[in-house]
C-alpha positions as CSV (number, residue, x, y, z in Angstrom):
1,X,34.5,-7.2,26.0
2,X,34.2,-9.1,29.2
3,X,34.8,-12.9,29.4
4,X,31.1,-13.4,30.4
5,X,29.8,-11.3,27.3
6,X,32.2,-13.1,25.1
7,X,31.0,-16.6,26.2
8,X,27.4,-15.3,25.5
9,X,28.3,-14.2,21.9
10,X,29.9,-17.5,21.2
11,X,27.0,-19.5,22.3
12,X,24.3,-17.3,20.7
13,X,23.1,-18.5,17.5
14,X,21.0,-16.2,15.0
15,X,17.5,-16.0,16.1
16,X,15.7,-18.0,13.3
17,X,13.0,-19.7,15.4
18,X,10.2,-18.0,13.6
19,X,11.2,-19.4,10.3
20,X,9.9,-22.8,9.1
21,X,13.4,-24.0,8.1
22,X,16.9,-22.4,7.5
23,X,19.1,-24.4,5.1
24,X,20.1,-24.7,1.4
25,X,18.2,-27.8,0.8
26,X,15.9,-27.8,-2.1
27,X,12.8,-28.4,-0.1
28,X,13.7,-25.6,2.5
29,X,14.6,-23.1,-0.4
30,X,11.2,-23.9,-2.1
31,X,9.4,-23.2,1.1
32,X,10.9,-19.9,1.7
33,X,10.6,-18.8,-1.9
34,X,7.1,-19.7,-1.9
35,X,6.5,-17.6,1.3
36,X,8.3,-14.7,-0.4
37,X,6.2,-14.9,-3.4
38,X,3.0,-15.2,-1.4
39,X,3.5,-12.1,0.6
40,X,5.2,-9.9,-2.0
41,X,3.4,-6.5,-2.6
42,X,4.3,-6.3,-6.0
43,X,3.1,-9.7,-6.9
44,X,-0.1,-8.9,-5.2
45,X,-0.3,-5.6,-7.3
46,X,0.2,-7.5,-10.5
47,X,-2.4,-10.0,-9.6
48,X,-4.8,-7.5,-8.9
49,X,-4.2,-5.7,-12.2
50,X,-4.3,-9.0,-14.1
51,X,-7.9,-9.5,-12.6
52,X,-8.9,-6.0,-13.5
53,X,-7.5,-6.4,-17.1
54,X,-9.1,-9.8,-17.5
55,X,-12.5,-8.1,-16.6
56,X,-12.1,-5.5,-19.1
57,X,-11.1,-8.1,-21.9
58,X,-14.4,-10.1,-21.0
59,X,-16.5,-6.8,-21.4
60,X,-14.9,-5.9,-24.8
61,X,-15.6,-9.5,-26.0
62,X,-19.3,-9.1,-25.0
63,X,-19.4,-5.6,-26.8
64,X,-17.8,-7.2,-29.8
65,X,-20.6,-9.7,-30.5
66,X,-23.3,-7.0,-30.1
67,X,-21.5,-4.9,-32.7
68,X,-22.2,-7.4,-35.4
69,X,-26.0,-7.0,-35.3
70,X,-27.2,-3.8,-33.6
71,X,-31.0,-4.8,-34.0
72,X,-33.7,-2.2,-33.2
73,X,-36.5,-3.5,-31.0
74,X,-39.9,-3.1,-31.9
75,X,-42.5,-3.1,-29.0
76,X,-44.1,-6.5,-28.9
77,X,-42.7,-7.7,-32.2
78,X,-39.3,-8.9,-31.6
79,X,-36.5,-7.2,-33.7
80,X,-36.3,-5.6,-37.1
81,X,-33.4,-4.6,-39.5
82,X,-35.2,-1.6,-40.5
83,X,-33.1,1.6,-40.2
84,X,-29.8,-0.3,-40.2
85,X,-26.9,0.8,-42.4
86,X,-25.8,-2.3,-44.5
87,X,-22.3,-0.8,-45.0
88,X,-21.9,-0.8,-41.2
89,X,-23.0,-4.4,-40.9
90,X,-20.6,-5.4,-43.7
91,X,-17.7,-3.4,-42.0
92,X,-18.4,-5.2,-38.8
93,X,-18.6,-8.5,-40.4
94,X,-15.1,-8.1,-42.0
95,X,-13.4,-6.8,-39.0
96,X,-14.0,-3.0,-39.5
97,X,-16.4,-0.4,-37.9
98,X,-17.2,-0.9,-34.3
99,X,-16.2,-4.4,-34.3
100,X,-12.6,-3.4,-35.5
101,X,-12.3,-0.9,-33.0
102,X,-13.2,-3.4,-30.3
103,X,-10.8,-5.8,-31.7
104,X,-8.0,-3.2,-31.3
105,X,-9.0,-2.7,-27.7
106,X,-9.0,-6.3,-26.9
107,X,-5.5,-6.8,-28.6
108,X,-4.1,-3.8,-26.5
109,X,-5.5,-5.2,-23.3
110,X,-4.3,-8.8,-24.3
111,X,-0.6,-7.1,-24.8
112,X,-1.0,-5.6,-21.3
113,X,-1.8,-8.9,-19.9
114,X,1.5,-10.4,-21.6
115,X,3.5,-7.7,-20.1
116,X,2.0,-8.3,-16.7
117,X,2.6,-12.0,-16.7
118,X,6.3,-11.4,-18.0
119,X,6.8,-9.0,-15.1
120,X,5.3,-11.4,-12.6
121,X,7.5,-13.9,-13.7
122,X,10.5,-11.7,-13.3
123,X,9.5,-10.8,-9.8
124,X,9.1,-14.4,-8.8
125,X,12.6,-15.2,-10.1
126,X,14.2,-12.2,-8.3
127,X,12.4,-13.3,-4.9
128,X,13.7,-16.8,-5.4
129,X,17.3,-15.4,-6.1
130,X,17.0,-13.1,-2.9
131,X,16.0,-16.2,-0.8
132,X,18.9,-18.2,-2.2
133,X,21.5,-15.4,-1.5
134,X,20.4,-14.8,1.9
135,X,20.3,-18.4,3.0
136,X,23.8,-19.0,1.5
137,X,24.9,-15.8,3.3
138,X,23.5,-17.1,6.6
139,X,25.2,-20.6,6.1
140,X,28.5,-18.7,5.3
141,X,28.1,-16.6,8.3
142,X,27.5,-19.5,10.5
143,X,30.5,-21.4,9.1
144,X,32.7,-18.4,10.0
145,X,31.1,-18.2,13.4
146,X,31.9,-21.7,14.2
147,X,35.7,-21.4,12.9
148,X,36.1,-18.3,14.9
149,X,34.6,-19.7,18.0
150,X,37.1,-22.6,17.8
151,X,39.9,-20.2,17.3
152,X,38.8,-18.1,20.3
153,X,38.6,-21.2,22.7
154,X,42.1,-22.3,21.5
155,X,43.4,-18.7,22.0
156,X,41.8,-18.4,25.3
157,X,43.6,-21.6,26.6
158,X,46.9,-20.4,25.3
159,X,46.4,-17.0,26.9
160,X,45.7,-18.6,30.1
161,X,48.8,-20.8,30.1
162,X,51.2,-18.0,28.9
163,X,49.6,-15.4,31.6
164,X,50.8,-18.0,34.4
165,X,54.3,-17.8,32.9
166,X,54.2,-14.1,32.4
167,X,53.3,-13.6,36.0
168,X,56.5,-15.6,37.3
169,X,58.8,-13.5,34.9
170,X,58.8,-15.7,31.8
171,X,58.0,-14.1,28.5
172,X,57.9,-10.4,27.5
173,X,55.2,-7.7,27.9
174,X,55.4,-7.0,24.2
175,X,54.6,-10.6,23.5
176,X,51.6,-10.7,25.9
177,X,50.2,-7.5,24.5
178,X,50.4,-9.0,21.0
179,X,48.6,-12.0,22.3
180,X,45.9,-10.0,23.9
181,X,45.4,-7.9,20.7
182,X,45.1,-11.1,18.7
183,X,42.1,-12.0,21.1
184,X,40.5,-8.6,20.5
185,X,40.7,-9.2,16.8
186,X,39.0,-12.6,17.1
187,X,36.3,-11.2,19.1
188,X,35.7,-8.4,16.5
189,X,35.6,-11.1,13.7
190,X,33.1,-13.1,15.9
191,X,30.8,-10.0,16.3
192,X,31.1,-9.3,12.6
193,X,30.1,-13.1,11.7
194,X,27.2,-12.8,14.2
195,X,25.7,-9.6,12.8
196,X,26.1,-10.8,9.3
197,X,24.2,-14.0,10.3
198,X,21.4,-12.2,12.2
199,X,21.1,-9.8,9.5
200,X,20.5,-12.6,6.8
201,X,17.8,-14.1,9.2
202,X,16.1,-10.6,9.6
203,X,16.1,-9.9,5.9
204,X,14.6,-13.4,5.3
205,X,11.8,-12.8,7.9
206,X,10.9,-9.7,6.2
207,X,11.1,-11.1,2.8
208,X,8.9,-14.1,3.5
209,X,6.4,-12.5,5.9
210,X,7.3,-14.3,8.9
211,X,7.0,-12.5,12.3
212,X,10.2,-10.9,13.6
213,X,11.3,-12.4,16.8
214,X,10.6,-10.3,20.0
215,X,13.7,-8.5,21.4
């Protein structure tokens, strides 16, 4: 790695300008979590399913009321109970017959709603946890970057001083090679920390639905 490329790597932060915030404060975590939930494909699928099941429940409730008294219309004369089976009417009134079947269907649909609501809550918690983990991972990587940057600058100054002494015959080749090796190891550490930081940002962008920065 050249000195110019190393300087660029040291000064380059993770690209996060498309995020509204990037910190472990409660407000920022709430903002990012809400964005992740709002753009979640699974949440949307669950909401669509809840809407559909809700319509089915309303439909079954309407059918249940009509099952209590299936009147037979007579043209121009309103309704008549003629031809009705009184046993069926009693069965419906006491929760059996067609009314009982509808009650079972409604109960099954309501259980499905409960399952969907429970799954929705689980997905929301998962998204919040993912946001927290990514933000904390980003902050950890940035702390490591800052620490390594400081070490690199100190090491660079030391190398410059010892190289002058080495050129005039002071010091050993083995000592200088070890020093250069330490510098290369610091560069690798900085690269790893930078990559970890940028990966956290990219995953946050994907999770929250914000646009990825142009490369």
